[in-house]
C-alpha positions in Angstrom: 0.2 -0.2 -0.1 1.3 3.5 -0.4 2.2 5.5 2.8 -0.4 6.8 4.9 -0.9 10.5 3.5 -2.0 11.8 6.9 -0.4 14.0 9.5 -2.1 13.8 13.0 -3.9 17.3 14.2 -5.2 16.7 17.1 -7.9 14.0 19.1 -10.9 14.5 21.8 -13.6 12.3 23.2 -16.8 12.5 21.7 -18.2 9.7 24.6 -18.3 7.0 23.9 -16.0 7.5 20.6 -12.6 8.6 20.1 -12.3 11.5 17.5 -9.2 12.1 15.5 -8.4 14.8 13.4 -6.1 14.3 10.0 -4.7 16.5 7.9 -4.3 15.6 3.9 -2.8 18.3 2.0 -5.0 21.4 3.1 -8.0 19.7 4.3 -8.6 18.4 7.7 -10.7 15.6 8.5 -12.5 14.8 11.6 -13.2 10.7 11.8 -13.9 8.3 14.1 -13.9 4.7 14.1 -15.5 2.9 10.9 -15.1 6.1 8.6 -14.1 6.5 5.4 -11.7 8.9 3.9 -12.1 9.9 0.2 -13.1 6.5 -0.4 -10.0 4.9 -0.1 -9.0 5.0 3.7 -11.0 3.2 6.7 -10.4 4.0 10.3 -10.4 0.6 11.9 -9.4 1.8 15.6 -8.5 4.7 17.6 -6.4 3.7 20.6 -4.3 5.8 23.1 -1.2 5.4 21.3 -2.1 4.7 17.5 -4.2 4.6 14.9 -5.1 1.8 12.6 -6.3 2.6 8.9 -7.0 0.1 6.4 -5.9 0.9 2.4 -9.2 -0.1 1.1 -7.9 -1.2 -2.6 -5.9 -3.4 -1.3 -7.2 -4.0 1.9 -3.9 -3.8 3.6 -4.1 -2.4 7.4 -1.8 -0.1 8.3 -0.7 2.0 11.9 0.0 5.8 12.3 1.6 6.6 15.5 -0.4 9.3 17.4 1.4 10.2 20.7 0.4 9.0 24.1 2.0 5.8 25.9 3.2 3.4 23.3 
């Protein structure tokens, strides 16, 4: 799969969901588990320290560090 195109911008809790803000180029995406970005990337899980994202065309899962405990 291609490298993740996102830059982590921030996160917050919207009980019971975790929400993260990801930037791609000049666009901010506010997403939670299950959301799909640009029909290509699905947010699988948002943990304390990382996000798991699937590249849908290849069904390939990748992780992105977002701070917090490892």
